Residue, then its C-alpha position, 0 to 999 in steps of 0.5 A: m418455879s410454880a406457874q400461877r393461874e390468873e383468875l377472873p376477879l369476882g366483880r368482873m365475873e358478876a359484871l360479865s354475867d349481868g351483861i349477858f343477861a342484859i343482852a338476852i333481855t334486849l334481844l327479846v325486843l327485836e321480835l316485837a313489831l307492828e304493821p306499818d298501818a298500825v298508826e291508823r288503829p293502834l289499839r287494834a294493832l296491839v290486840d292483834e299482836w297479843p301473842s307476841y307481847l305475851a311471849y315477850v313478857t313470859s320470856f322477860l320474866t323467865i330471864g329475870v327469875v334466872w338472873m335473880a337466882h344466879s345473883g343469889i348463887t354468886s352472892g355466896f361466893a367469896p373472893e379467894t385469898p392467897s394462902s401461904t404454904g411453906 
């Protein structure tokens, strides 16, 4: 009696990793904020917060590049086909 491992199908692994990257990118937005009085001078409020926006864009691009590299690597994976050994 042989115990067979049940492995995660390739499509599910890709969906899981894509979801993790999506959550990471979404969490970046939580750091962006404007002061309550920004309604009066919105352009000035955006200029005052430029370091936060620069950090957001840099982080977004970094995660995007890593995601694209990860997609390139996983696209080379082939689903395992069961072989019959006698």
